[in-house]
Wavefront OBJ file of the C-alpha trace (Angstrom):
o trace
v 198.119 81.962 126.127
v 196.999 81.209 129.604
v 193.624 80.601 129.952
v 193.147 83.281 133.061
v 194.988 85.694 131.032
v 192.679 84.780 127.938
v 189.596 85.296 130.173
v 190.876 88.668 131.209
v 191.495 89.903 127.845
v 187.977 88.693 127.098
v 186.228 90.687 130.148
v 188.304 93.902 128.999
v 187.337 93.695 125.223
v 183.453 93.114 126.340
v 183.780 95.818 128.906
v 185.287 98.508 126.449
v 182.712 97.234 123.665
v 179.864 98.108 126.199
v 181.477 101.506 127.138
v 182.081 102.107 123.402
v 178.196 101.071 122.629
v 176.793 103.776 125.262
v 179.373 106.610 124.872
v 179.713 106.744 121.111
v 176.963 104.803 119.241
v 174.007 105.479 121.624
v 174.941 109.196 122.063
v 174.691 109.534 118.171
v 172.253 107.151 116.973
v 169.980 107.316 120.308
v 168.786 103.425 119.285
v 167.486 101.873 122.449
v 168.343 98.593 120.811
v 172.052 99.491 121.492
v 171.224 99.052 125.204
v 170.561 95.665 124.672
v 173.996 94.959 122.843
v 175.685 96.803 125.875
v 173.935 94.701 128.243
v 175.052 91.608 126.543
v 178.607 92.947 126.536
v 178.437 93.717 130.370
v 177.144 90.327 130.832
v 179.917 88.734 128.740
v 182.522 91.062 130.963
v 181.158 89.540 134.026
v 181.192 85.908 132.733
v 184.609 86.059 131.699
v 185.873 87.510 135.185
v 183.997 85.203 136.775
v 185.530 82.311 134.641
v 189.079 83.750 135.310
v 188.520 83.398 139.042
v 187.229 80.165 138.985
v 190.385 78.681 136.691
v 192.404 80.414 139.167
v 190.821 78.795 142.047
v 190.756 75.366 140.027
v 194.368 75.536 139.230
v 194.787 75.803 142.718
v 192.674 73.031 143.531
v 190.358 74.854 145.536
v 187.174 74.419 143.527
v 185.629 71.499 142.124
v 185.579 70.949 138.173
v 182.867 72.929 136.646
v 181.549 72.662 132.909
v 181.932 75.247 130.219
v 178.716 77.123 130.558
v 177.648 79.899 132.505
v 175.036 78.148 135.010
v 177.822 75.699 135.969
v 180.091 78.191 136.627
v 177.818 80.414 138.270
v 176.978 77.413 140.693
v 180.572 76.936 141.654
v 181.400 80.786 141.799
v 178.377 81.066 144.318
v 179.416 78.148 146.503
v 182.904 79.148 146.672
v 182.974 83.040 146.574
v 185.581 84.595 149.166
v 184.307 87.398 151.440
v 186.446 89.957 148.984
v 183.721 89.148 146.218
v 180.482 88.630 147.942
v 179.453 92.120 147.008
v 179.772 91.558 143.383
v 177.234 88.747 143.465
v 174.037 90.820 143.448
v 175.301 92.538 140.339
v 176.167 89.226 138.388
v 172.592 87.961 139.825
v 171.037 91.387 138.581
v 172.847 90.902 134.779
v 171.705 87.234 134.634
v 168.158 88.224 135.373
v 167.861 90.971 132.850
v 169.420 88.614 130.083
v 167.147 86.116 131.112
v 164.307 88.281 130.979
v 165.141 89.683 127.690
v 165.122 86.146 126.189
v 162.146 85.201 127.457
v 160.124 88.452 127.228
v 157.298 88.210 124.407
v 156.984 92.063 124.010
v 159.955 94.621 123.856
v 159.527 98.132 122.243
v 161.382 101.555 122.633
v 160.205 104.300 124.533
v 162.481 107.225 124.161
v 165.810 106.565 125.185
v 164.725 103.149 127.085
v 164.390 99.614 125.850
v 161.327 98.207 127.396
v 160.994 94.553 128.059
v 157.682 92.949 129.303
v 156.298 89.646 130.417
v 153.070 87.960 129.217
v 150.296 90.126 130.392
v 152.691 92.960 131.385
v 152.766 91.535 134.904
v 156.727 92.214 134.992
v 158.465 95.210 133.032
v 161.986 95.846 132.962
v 163.671 98.941 131.637
v 167.221 99.365 129.985
v 168.071 102.977 130.275
v 171.822 104.528 129.527
v 171.938 105.496 133.121
v 171.353 101.807 134.379
v 174.253 100.588 131.976
v 176.475 103.129 132.951
v 176.007 102.041 136.455
v 176.401 98.327 135.603
v 179.708 99.265 133.372
v 180.885 100.950 136.728
v 180.195 97.632 138.394
v 181.957 95.653 135.995
v 184.928 97.615 136.439
v 185.143 97.272 140.082
v 184.458 93.247 139.800
v 187.426 93.185 137.293
v 189.618 95.131 139.427
v 188.833 93.106 142.758
v 189.076 89.419 140.795
v 192.502 90.415 139.134
v 193.787 91.665 142.416
v 193.193 88.510 144.154
v 194.641 86.548 141.200
v 197.537 88.933 140.776
v 198.338 88.985 144.431
v 197.480 85.388 146.035
v 197.381 85.430 149.569
v 196.836 88.950 150.223
v 193.933 90.348 151.720
v 192.014 93.259 149.851
v 191.902 96.706 151.496
v 188.090 98.115 152.061
l 1 2 3 4 5 6 7 8 9 10 11 12 13 14 15 16 17 18 19 20 21 22 23 24 25 26 27 28 29 30 31 32 33 34 35 36 37 38 39 40 41 42 43 44 45 46 47 48 49 50 51 52 53 54 55 56 57 58 59 60 61 62 63 64 65 66 67 68 69 70 71 72 73 74 75 76 77 78 79 80 81 82 83 84 85 86 87 88 89 90 91 92 93 94 95 96 97 98 99 100 101 102 103 104 105 106 107 108 109 110 111 112 113 114 115 116 117 118 119 120 121 122 123 124 125 126 127 128 129 130 131 132 133 134 135 136 137 138 139 140 141 142 143 144 145 146 147 148 149 150 151 152 153 154 155 156 157 158 159 160
C-alpha cells in the first residue's frame, strides 16, 4: 500500500478511536483516565497526518529526508509548512506539549470529570477535560481535511 495512503488510514483510525473513547466509553464509565488515551489517539492522528504531508512533499523532492521519529518530522514540517497549513502548527504544538507534560508529570489524579497533571511542586498544572478533547478532535479533523486536500489536489490553492 502507498505510504501516504497508509498514513491517512492510520490518522483516520486514531481519530475514530479518540472519538469513540470520548463519545462512548467516557460517557458510560466517566473514568478520566480514558481522557489520556483519547489525547494519545488525537496526537497519533496529528502525527500520521503530518507524516503523510511530509511523505507527499518528499515524493516531490520538496523537503529534505527525515528520520522516522516525531521530533525529526516535526522539525521538517515546521521548516517547510505552507501558508495553507500554518494555522495547524499551534494545534500540533499544543498536543505535543500535553503529551510531554503527561510523560514528565510526577503527580496525576482524577477530579470529577477531569484528569489533572501536575509538575514538581505543583508549579504547572494541566487538565484534560472532555470539552478540551472534543475541541482537539475538531481541530484534528480540520488538519486531516486540509492536508489531504493539498495531497489530493496538488497545485490547487485551498479556499478560506
